[in-house]
DRENDO-1510 file (C-alpha; in Angstrom, 1 decimal, always signed):
<recs>
REC; n; res; u; v; w
REC; 1; MET; -34.1; +45.1; +40.0 .
REC; 2; VAL; -32.3; +42.4; +42.1 .
REC; 3; VAL; -34.0; +39.7; +40.0 .
REC; 4; LEU; -32.7; +41.2; +36.8 .
REC; 5; LEU; -29.2; +41.5; +38.2 .
REC; 6; LEU; -29.3; +37.9; +39.3 .
REC; 7; ILE; -30.6; +36.6; +35.9 .
REC; 8; GLY; -27.6; +38.2; +34.1 .
REC; 9; SER; -25.0; +37.2; +36.7 .
REC; 10; VAL; -26.1; +33.7; +37.5 .
REC; 11; SER; -26.6; +32.8; +33.8 .
REC; 12; LEU; -22.9; +33.3; +33.2 .
REC; 13; TYR; -22.4; +30.0; +35.0 .
REC; 14; TRP; -23.6; +28.2; +31.9 .
REC; 15; LEU; -21.7; +30.4; +29.5 .
REC; 16; ARG; -19.2; +27.8; +28.4 .
REC; 17; THR; -21.7; +25.0; +27.8 .
REC; 18; HIS; -24.6; +27.1; +26.4 .
REC; 19; PRO; -23.1; +30.4; +25.2 .
REC; 20; ILE; -26.0; +31.6; +22.9 .
REC; 21; PRO; -28.9; +31.1; +25.4 .
REC; 22; VAL; -26.8; +32.8; +28.1 .
REC; 23; LEU; -26.2; +35.7; +25.7 .
REC; 24; TRP; -29.9; +36.2; +25.1 .
REC; 25; ALA; -30.6; +35.9; +28.8 .
REC; 26; THR; -28.1; +38.7; +29.5 .
REC; 27; VAL; -29.5; +40.8; +26.6 .
REC; 28; GLY; -33.1; +40.4; +27.9 .
REC; 29; SER; -32.2; +41.1; +31.5 .
REC; 30; THR; -30.0; +44.1; +30.6 .
REC; 31; LEU; -32.5; +45.6; +28.2 .
REC; 32; VAL; -35.4; +45.4; +30.7 .
REC; 33; TYR; -33.2; +46.8; +33.5 .
REC; 34; MET; -32.2; +49.8; +31.4 .
REC; 35; LEU; -35.8; +50.5; +30.1 .
REC; 36; MET; -37.0; +50.3; +33.7 .
REC; 37; GLN; -34.6; +53.2; +34.4 .
REC; 38; TYR; -32.9; +51.5; +37.2 .
REC; 39; PRO; -29.6; +53.1; +38.2 .
REC; 40; TYR; -26.7; +52.3; +35.8 .
REC; 41; GLY; -24.2; +49.9; +37.3 .
REC; 42; PRO; -22.7; +46.4; +37.0 .
REC; 43; VAL; -25.7; +45.1; +35.1 .
REC; 44; ILE; -24.0; +45.8; +31.8 .
REC; 45; PHE; -21.0; +43.6; +32.8 .
REC; 46; ALA; -22.8; +40.3; +32.4 .
REC; 47; PHE; -23.8; +41.3; +28.9 .
REC; 48; VAL; -20.3; +42.4; +28.0 .
REC; 49; ILE; -18.8; +39.1; +29.2 .
REC; 50; ALA; -21.4; +37.0; +27.4 .
REC; 51; ALA; -21.1; +38.9; +24.1 .
REC; 52; PHE; -17.3; +38.9; +24.2 .
REC; 53; THR; -17.2; +35.2; +25.0 .
REC; 54; VAL; -19.7; +34.2; +22.3 .
REC; 55; ILE; -17.8; +36.0; +19.6 .
REC; 56; ARG; -14.4; +34.7; +20.8 .
REC; 57; LEU; -15.7; +31.1; +20.7 .
REC; 58; GLY; -16.7; +31.6; +17.1 .
REC; 59; HIS; -20.4; +32.3; +17.2 .
REC; 60; ARG; -19.9; +35.6; +15.4 .
REC; 61; LEU; -23.3; +36.1; +13.9 .
REC; 62; ALA; -25.1; +35.4; +17.2 .
REC; 63; GLY; -22.7; +37.8; +19.1 .
REC; 64; TRP; -23.2; +40.7; +16.7 .
REC; 65; ILE; -27.0; +40.1; +16.6 .
REC; 66; GLY; -27.0; +40.2; +20.4 .
REC; 67; ILE; -25.1; +43.5; +20.5 .
REC; 68; ALA; -27.3; +45.0; +17.8 .
REC; 69; ALA; -30.5; +43.8; +19.6 .
REC; 70; LEU; -29.5; +45.4; +22.9 .
REC; 71; TYR; -28.5; +48.7; +21.3 .
REC; 72; VAL; -31.6; +49.0; +19.0 .
REC; 73; GLY; -33.8; +47.8; +21.8 .
REC; 74; HIS; -32.4; +50.3; +24.2 .
REC; 75; VAL; -32.6; +53.3; +21.8 .
REC; 76; GLY; -35.9; +52.3; +20.3 .
REC; 77; GLY; -37.5; +51.3; +23.6 .
REC; 78; ARG; -36.6; +54.7; +25.1 .
REC; 79; LEU; -38.1; +56.4; +22.2 .
REC; 80; ILE; -41.3; +54.4; +22.3 .
REC; 81; LEU; -41.6; +54.9; +26.1 .
REC; 82; GLY; -41.0; +58.6; +25.7 .
REC; 83; ILE; -37.7; +58.6; +27.6 .
REC; 84; ASN; -35.8; +61.3; +25.8 .
REC; 85; GLU; -33.1; +62.1; +28.4 .
REC; 86; ASP; -30.3; +60.8; +26.2 .
REC; 87; GLY; -29.0; +63.2; +23.6 .
REC; 88; VAL; -27.6; +62.3; +20.2 .
REC; 89; TYR; -24.1; +62.4; +21.5 .
REC; 90; GLN; -24.8; +59.9; +24.2 .
REC; 91; VAL; -26.6; +57.6; +21.8 .
REC; 92; LEU; -23.7; +57.6; +19.5 .
REC; 93; LEU; -21.3; +57.1; +22.4 .
REC; 94; VAL; -23.2; +54.0; +23.5 .
REC; 95; GLY; -23.2; +52.6; +19.9 .
REC; 96; THR; -19.5; +53.2; +19.6 .
REC; 97; CYS; -18.8; +51.3; +22.8 .
REC; 98; PHE; -20.9; +48.4; +21.5 .
REC; 99; VAL; -19.0; +48.4; +18.3 .
REC; 100; VAL; -15.6; +48.5; +20.1 .
REC; 101; LEU; -16.8; +45.5; +22.2 .
REC; 102; GLY; -17.6; +43.5; +19.1 .
REC; 103; PHE; -14.3; +44.3; +17.3 .
REC; 104; THR; -12.3; +43.6; +20.5 .
REC; 105; ALA; -13.9; +40.2; +20.7 .
REC; 106; GLU; -13.2; +39.6; +17.0 .
REC; 107; LEU; -9.5; +40.3; +17.6 .
REC; 108; PHE; -9.4; +37.8; +20.4 .
REC; 109; ARG; -11.3; +35.3; +18.3 .
REC; 110; ALA; -8.9; +35.7; +15.4 .
REC; 111; HIS; -5.9; +35.2; +17.8 .
REC; 112; ARG; -7.6; +32.1; +19.2 .
REC; 113; ASP; -8.2; +30.7; +15.7 .
REC; 114; ARG; -4.6; +31.3; +14.8 .
REC; 115; VAL; -3.4; +29.5; +17.9 .
REC; 116; ILE; -5.7; +26.5; +17.2 .
REC; 117; ALA; -4.6; +26.4; +13.5 .
REC; 118; ALA; -1.0; +26.5; +14.5 .
REC; 119; ALA; -1.5; +23.7; +17.0 .
REC; 120; ARG; -3.3; +21.6; +14.4 .
REC; 121; THR; -0.6; +22.2; +11.8 .
REC; 122; ARG; +2.1; +21.1; +14.3 .
REC; 123; ARG; +0.1; +18.0; +15.1 .
REC; 124; GLU; -0.4; +17.1; +11.5 .
REC; 125; ALA; +3.4; +17.7; +10.9 .
REC; 126; GLU; +4.2; +15.4; +13.8 .
REC; 127; LEU; +1.8; +12.7; +12.6 .
REC; 128; ARG; +3.3; +13.0; +9.1 .
REC; 129; LYS; +6.8; +12.8; +10.4 .
REC; 130; ALA; +5.9; +9.8; +12.6 .
REC; 131; GLY; +4.4; +8.1; +9.6 .
REC; 132; GLU; +7.4; +8.7; +7.4 .
REC; 133; GLU; +9.6; +7.4; +10.2 .
REC; 134; ARG; +7.5; +4.2; +10.5 .
REC; 135; LEU; +7.7; +3.7; +6.8 .
REC; 136; ARG; +11.5; +4.2; +6.8 .
REC; 137; ILE; +11.9; +1.7; +9.6 .
REC; 138; ALA; +9.6; -0.8; +7.9 .
REC; 139; GLN; +11.8; -0.4; +4.7 .
REC; 140; GLU; +14.9; -1.0; +6.7 .
REC; 141; LEU; +13.5; -4.1; +8.4 .
REC; 142; HIS; +12.3; -5.4; +5.0 .
REC; 143; ASP; +15.6; -4.9; +3.4 .
REC; 144; VAL; +17.6; -6.4; +6.2 .
REC; 145; VAL; +15.4; -9.4; +6.8 .
REC; 146; ALA; +14.8; -10.2; +3.2 .
REC; 147; HIS; +18.5; -10.0; +2.3 .
REC; 148; HIS; +19.9; -12.1; +5.1 .
REC; 149; ILE; +17.1; -14.7; +5.1 .
REC; 150; SER; +17.6; -15.1; +1.4 .
REC; 151; LEU; +21.3; -15.8; +1.8 .
REC; 152; ILE; +20.7; -18.1; +4.7 .
REC; 153; ASN; +18.1; -20.0; +2.6 .
REC; 154; VAL; +20.5; -20.4; -0.3 .
REC; 155; GLN; +23.4; -21.5; +2.0 .
REC; 156; ALA; +21.2; -23.9; +3.9 .
REC; 157; SER; +20.1; -25.6; +0.7 .
REC; 158; THR; +23.7; -25.9; -0.4 .
REC; 159; ALA; +24.7; -27.4; +3.0 .
REC; 160; LEU; +21.9; -29.9; +2.9 .
REC; 161; HIS; +22.9; -30.9; -0.6 .
REC; 162; LEU; +26.6; -31.4; +0.4 .
REC; 163; VAL; +26.3; -32.8; +3.9 .
REC; 164; ASP; +25.9; -36.4; +2.8 .
REC; 165; ARG; +27.8; -36.4; -0.5 .
REC; 166; GLN; +30.7; -34.0; +0.3 .
REC; 167; PRO; +30.6; -33.2; +4.0 .
REC; 168; GLU; +33.9; -31.5; +3.9 .
REC; 169; GLN; +32.5; -28.8; +1.6 .
REC; 170; ALA; +29.4; -28.2; +3.8 .
REC; 171; GLY; +31.5; -26.2; +6.3 .
REC; 172; PRO; +31.8; -23.0; +4.2 .
REC; 173; ALA; +28.1; -22.9; +3.7 .
REC; 174; LEU; +27.4; -23.3; +7.4 .
REC; 175; ALA; +30.0; -20.7; +8.2 .
REC; 176; ALA; +28.2; -18.3; +5.7 .
REC; 177; ILE; +24.9; -19.0; +7.4 .
REC; 178; LYS; +26.5; -18.2; +10.8 .
REC; 179; ASP; +27.9; -14.9; +9.5 .
REC; 180; ALA; +24.7; -13.9; +7.7 .
REC; 181; SER; +22.6; -14.6; +10.8 .
REC; 182; LYS; +25.0; -12.7; +13.1 .
REC; 183; GLU; +25.0; -9.7; +10.8 .
REC; 184; ALA; +21.2; -9.8; +10.5 .
REC; 185; LEU; +20.9; -9.7; +14.3 .
REC; 186; VAL; +23.3; -6.8; +14.6 .
REC; 187; GLU; +21.4; -4.8; +12.0 .
REC; 188; LEU; +18.0; -5.6; +13.5 .
REC; 189; ARG; +19.3; -4.6; +16.9 .
REC; 190; SER; +20.5; -1.3; +15.5 .
REC; 191; ILE; +17.1; -0.6; +13.8 .
REC; 192; VAL; +15.1; -1.6; +16.8 .
REC; 193; GLY; +17.3; +0.6; +18.9 .
REC; 194; ILE; +15.7; +3.6; +17.3 .
REC; 195; LEU; +12.4; +2.6; +19.0 .
REC; 196; ARG; +13.9; +2.2; +22.4 .
REC; 197; GLN; +12.4; +4.4; +25.1 .
REC; 198; SER; +15.2; +4.1; +27.7 .
REC; 199; ASP; +18.4; +5.7; +28.7 .
REC; 200; GLU; +20.5; +3.0; +27.1 .
REC; 201; SER; +22.8; +4.2; +24.5 .
REC; 202; ALA; +21.7; +2.9; +21.1 .
REC; 203; PRO; +22.6; +3.8; +17.6 .
REC; 204; ARG; +20.2; +6.5; +16.3 .
REC; 205; GLN; +20.6; +5.3; +12.7 .
REC; 206; PRO; +21.3; +1.8; +11.2 .
REC; 207; VAL; +24.9; +1.6; +10.0 .
REC; 208; ALA; +24.5; +1.1; +6.3 .
REC; 209; GLY; +26.3; +2.9; +3.5 .
REC; 210; LEU; +28.4; +2.3; +0.4 .
REC; 211; GLU; +31.5; +1.8; +2.5 .
REC; 212; ARG; +30.0; -1.6; +3.2 .
REC; 213; LEU; +29.5; -2.5; -0.4 .
REC; 214; GLU; +32.6; -4.7; -0.6 .
REC; 215; HIS; +31.3; -6.7; +2.4 .
REC; 216; LEU; +27.9; -7.0; +0.8 .
REC; 217; VAL; +29.4; -8.2; -2.5 .
REC; 218; SER; +31.6; -10.7; -0.7 .
REC; 219; ARG; +28.7; -12.1; +1.3 .
REC; 220; THR; +26.4; -12.4; -1.7 .
REC; 221; SER; +29.2; -14.1; -3.7 .
REC; 222; ARG; +29.4; -16.8; -1.0 .
REC; 223; ALA; +25.8; -17.5; -1.7 .
REC; 224; GLY; +26.6; -18.5; -5.2 .
REC; 225; LEU; +26.0; -15.3; -7.1 .
REC; 226; GLU; +29.1; -13.8; -8.7 .
REC; 227; VAL; +29.0; -10.1; -8.3 .
REC; 228; HIS; +31.2; -7.6; -10.2 .
REC; 229; THR; +31.5; -3.9; -9.1 .
REC; 230; ILE; +32.3; -1.1; -11.5 .
REC; 231; VAL; +32.7; +2.5; -10.2 .
REC; 232; HIS; +32.8; +5.5; -12.6 .
REC; 233; GLY; +34.0; +8.9; -11.4 .
REC; 234; ASP; +35.7; +9.8; -8.2 .
REC; 235; PRO; +34.0; +8.5; -5.0 .
REC; 236; GLN; +32.9; +11.3; -2.7 .
REC; 237; PRO; +31.3; +11.6; +0.7 .
REC; 238; LEU; +27.6; +11.4; +0.5 .
REC; 239; PRO; +24.8; +12.7; +2.8 .
REC; 240; THR; +23.8; +10.0; +5.3 .
REC; 241; GLY; +20.3; +9.5; +3.9 .
REC; 242; LEU; +21.6; +9.3; +0.3 .
REC; 243; ASP; +24.4; +6.9; +1.3 .
REC; 244; ARG; +22.0; +4.6; +3.2 .
REC; 245; ALA; +19.4; +4.6; +0.4 .
REC; 246; ALA; +22.1; +3.8; -2.3 .
REC; 247; PHE; +23.3; +0.9; -0.2 .
REC; 248; ARG; +19.8; -0.5; +0.5 .
REC; 249; ILE; +18.9; -0.2; -3.2 .
REC; 250; ILE; +21.9; -2.3; -4.2 .
REC; 251; GLN; +21.3; -4.7; -1.4 .
REC; 252; GLU; +17.6; -5.2; -2.3 .
REC; 253; SER; +18.5; -5.6; -6.0 .
REC; 254; LEU; +21.0; -8.4; -5.2 .
REC; 255; THR; +18.4; -9.9; -2.8 .
REC; 256; ASN; +15.9; -10.0; -5.6 .
REC; 257; ILE; +18.4; -11.7; -7.9 .
REC; 258; VAL; +19.3; -14.3; -5.3 .
REC; 259; ARG; +15.6; -15.0; -4.5 .
REC; 260; HIS; +13.9; -14.8; -7.9 .
REC; 261; ALA; +16.3; -14.7; -10.8 .
REC; 262; ARG; +18.0; -17.8; -12.2 .
REC; 263; ALA; +21.2; -15.9; -12.6 .
REC; 264; ASN; +24.9; -16.8; -12.1 .
REC; 265; ALA; +26.3; -13.3; -12.1 .
REC; 266; ALA; +25.4; -9.7; -11.4 .
REC; 267; THR; +27.0; -6.4; -12.2 .
REC; 268; VAL; +26.8; -3.3; -10.0 .
REC; 269; ARG; +27.7; +0.0; -11.6 .
REC; 270; ILE; +28.1; +3.2; -9.5 .
REC; 271; GLN; +28.6; +6.5; -11.3 .
REC; 272; TYR; +29.5; +9.6; -9.3 .
REC; 273; GLY; +28.3; +12.6; -11.3 .
REC; 274; GLU; +28.3; +16.3; -10.6 .
REC; 275; GLU; +24.6; +16.4; -10.0 .
REC; 276; ALA; +23.5; +12.8; -9.3 .
REC; 277; LEU; +24.6; +9.4; -8.1 .
REC; 278; VAL; +23.6; +6.7; -10.7 .
REC; 279; LEU; +23.2; +3.1; -9.7 .
REC; 280; GLN; +22.7; +0.2; -12.1 .
REC; 281; VAL; +22.4; -3.4; -11.2 .
REC; 282; ASP; +22.2; -6.0; -14.0 .
REC; 283; ASP; +21.9; -9.8; -13.8 .
REC; 284; ASP; +22.4; -12.5; -16.4 .
REC; 285; GLY; +19.1; -14.3; -15.7 .
REC; 286; GLN; +16.9; -16.1; -18.1 .
REC; 287; SER; +16.2; -14.4; -21.5 .
REC; 288; LEU; +12.8; -13.0; -20.8 .
REC; 289; THR; +10.7; -10.4; -22.7 .
REC; 290; GLY; +8.2; -7.8; -21.5 .
REC; 291; PRO; +8.4; -5.5; -18.6 .
REC; 292; PRO; +9.5; -7.2; -15.3 .
REC; 293; LYS; +6.9; -7.9; -12.6 .
REC; 294; GLU; +7.2; -5.4; -9.8 .
REC; 295; GLY; +6.9; -6.8; -6.3 .
REC; 296; ASN; +7.4; -5.2; -2.9 .
REC; 297; GLY; +11.2; -5.1; -3.3 .
REC; 298; ILE; +11.1; -2.9; -6.4 .
REC; 299; ILE; +8.3; -0.8; -5.0 .
REC; 300; GLY; +10.3; -0.2; -1.8 .
REC; 301; MET; +13.4; +0.8; -3.8 .
REC; 302; ARG; +11.4; +3.2; -5.9 .
REC; 303; GLU; +10.0; +4.8; -2.7 .
REC; 304; ARG; +13.5; +5.3; -1.4 .
REC; 305; ALA; +14.6; +7.0; -4.6 .
REC; 306; THR; +11.5; +9.1; -4.8 .
REC; 307; ALA; +11.9; +10.3; -1.2 .
REC; 308; LEU; +15.3; +11.7; -2.2 .
REC; 309; GLY; +13.8; +13.4; -5.3 .
REC; 310; GLY; +15.2; +10.7; -7.6 .
REC; 311; THR; +13.9; +8.0; -9.9 .
REC; 312; LEU; +14.2; +4.2; -10.1 .
REC; 313; THR; +13.3; +2.1; -13.1 .
REC; 314; ALA; +13.2; -1.7; -13.6 .
REC; 315; THR; +13.7; -2.8; -17.2 .
REC; 316; ARG; +15.2; -5.7; -19.2 .
REC; 317; THR; +18.8; -6.0; -20.3 .
REC; 318; PRO; +19.5; -6.8; -23.9 .
REC; 319; ALA; +20.1; -10.4; -22.9 .
REC; 320; GLY; +16.8; -10.6; -21.1 .
REC; 321; GLY; +17.9; -10.2; -17.5 .
REC; 322; LEU; +16.7; -7.6; -15.0 .
REC; 323; ARG; +18.2; -4.1; -14.8 .
REC; 324; ILE; +17.6; -1.8; -11.9 .
REC; 325; THR; +18.6; +1.8; -12.6 .
REC; 326; ALA; +18.4; +4.6; -9.9 .
REC; 327; HIS; +19.2; +8.3; -10.3 .
REC; 328; LEU; +19.7; +9.9; -6.9 .
REC; 329; PRO; +20.3; +13.7; -7.0 .
REC; 330; LEU; +23.3; +15.0; -5.0 .
</recs>
């Protein structure tokens, strides 16, 4: 009797690592104990704990088979051995207790599965949000660096061209380089501030919106590209994300013109509609035909527009220049 009690109790030590073997150990020891007609007592507890844990951990089939095996073995064994002390009522009562044990374990298992699924969903949402944030920061860095470095490159070329022939005219180009580099550092510091893990006060979002459009146009014009701005409709306050995306799309469009198009002028049209903000940037570049080649700049702009539920297209103007059109829903 003591050996059977020890088998069931001691085997629980390995329940977490080997749940199914432990279950069958408790089934066997409990069944033999009951068929030997030893006094009823705590022997059943080891089996209850093992069956409950096995089902709760997800081994449902094994748990129910173990419960059925102990019940059928107990009832059938007593009949075979001629032990008929139990009446029908007691047999049904024992069976009901076993069924209740199984369904109770199932309830706890379902609760455990829901908790695990909820934790997994939260983790996936956090990873997705982190990925979206990294993509947004990467887009911000691309737009800021590409725009300012392009302006610096153009102004530096101008200064090198003028420094020997007309040194008095090289000053404005060098001043433009200074302003562009200073502003690039400010914007980069603002973006990198998002990644800080300290108590320093840092801007949570880069300061970029259509209120800075005039400054952007002025800075780009100093690089040699004449920019005209046309606004249709009544300007209105825009959500932060939409405002920033609109500014970055215009900025990247002008950057592409400065870097790649042999253009002298560009036109920026902004239309405030009831349902959408429409942006259109045209340049007077070379008369080209066919769809424009889409690089990282256009792809990045389209991703910004798509993230807001809008669209962005790159086509040719009637004169052959590049036209960027973005529809951003309000």
